[in-house]
C-alpha positions in Angstrom: 9.1 -1.2 -8.2 6.3 1.0 -9.4 3.6 3.1 -7.9 0.5 1.0 -7.4 2.3 -2.3 -7.1 1.6 -4.5 -4.1 4.5 -6.1 -2.4 5.1 -8.0 0.8 6.9 -6.2 3.6 9.2 -8.3 5.8 9.6 -6.4 9.0 8.8 -7.5 12.5 8.3 -3.9 13.5 4.9 -3.8 11.7 3.8 -7.4 11.9 5.0 -10.8 12.9 4.7 -12.1 9.3 5.1 -10.6 5.9 2.2 -8.3 5.1 1.0 -6.6 1.9 1.9 -3.0 1.2 1.2 -0.7 -1.8 3.9 1.6 -3.2 2.6 5.2 -3.3 5.9 6.9 -4.3 6.2 8.7 -7.6 8.0 6.5 -10.1 10.3 9.4 -11.0 12.0 8.9 -7.6 12.9 5.3 -7.9 16.6 6.3 -7.8 16.6 6.2 -4.0 17.3 3.1 -1.9 14.1 3.6 0.0 10.4 3.5 -1.1 7.3 5.2 0.3 4.3 2.9 0.9 1.0 2.4 2.7 0.2 -0.7 4.8 -2.8 -2.9 4.2 -5.1 -4.3 6.9 -7.7 -7.0 6.8 -9.4 -5.5 9.8 -12.8 -4.0 8.9 -11.9 -0.4 8.6 -15.0 0.8 6.8 -15.7 3.3 9.7 -12.4 5.1 8.9 -12.8 7.5 6.0 -9.1 7.5 5.3 -8.9 3.8 4.6 -9.5 2.5 1.1 -11.3 -0.8 0.6 -9.7 -3.1 -2.0 -11.6 -6.1 -3.3 -9.4 -9.1 -4.2 -8.8 -9.8 -7.8 -6.3 -11.8 -9.9 -4.5 -8.5 -10.8 -3.9 -7.3 -7.3 -3.2 -10.8 -5.8 -5.1 -10.2 -2.6 -7.1 -13.1 -1.1 -9.6 -11.2 1.0 -11.2 -7.7 1.3 -8.4 -5.5 2.5 -8.0 -1.8 3.4 -5.2 0.5 2.4 -4.3 2.5 5.5 -3.5 6.0 4.1 -3.0 7.0 7.7 -0.1 4.5 7.8 2.5 5.9 5.5 6.0 4.5 5.9 9.3 4.8 4.2 11.4 1.6 4.1 14.6 0.4 2.5 13.8 -1.5 -0.7 15.6 -4.5 0.7 12.7 -4.9 3.2 10.3 -5.7 0.4 9.8 -9.4 -0.3 7.9 -10.3 -3.4 5.6 -8.5 -5.7 2.1 -10.0 -5.4 0.1 -7.7 -7.8 -0.9 -4.3 -8.9 -3.9 -2.0 -8.1 -6.2 -0.6 -10.7 -6.0 3.0 -11.8 -9.3 3.6 -10.1 -8.1 2.2 -6.8 -4.9 4.3 -7.0 -7.0 7.4 -7.8 -9.0 6.8 -4.6 -5.8 6.2 -2.6 -4.4 9.5 -4.0 -7.6 11.3 -3.0 -7.4 9.9 0.5 -3.7 10.8 0.8 -4.5 14.4 -0.2 -7.2 14.5 2.5 -5.1 13.1 5.3 -2.0 15.2 4.4 -4.0 18.4 3.8 -2.6 18.8 0.3 
């Protein structure tokens, strides 16, 4: 599991079905049993400046325009992740990092 990878999260706490998430945790900390990630939504979130639009591509495995919710940071046990569906581009991850710095005041 690497930063920028998109996986499915299998947790009824966040949704009734598996939903995509992106790993935002630094790869140097993959020794832990948990992983830090952000949730995706397909809801049009263009009015929220802390949500990053992601256009579907063969590389990221998404099927529709989605938004990374940098305001929805969660830590879950790695066993809650289902399957890897893709990976985000460096440009998308740079934008996510910028939004994370903004919302966390870093």
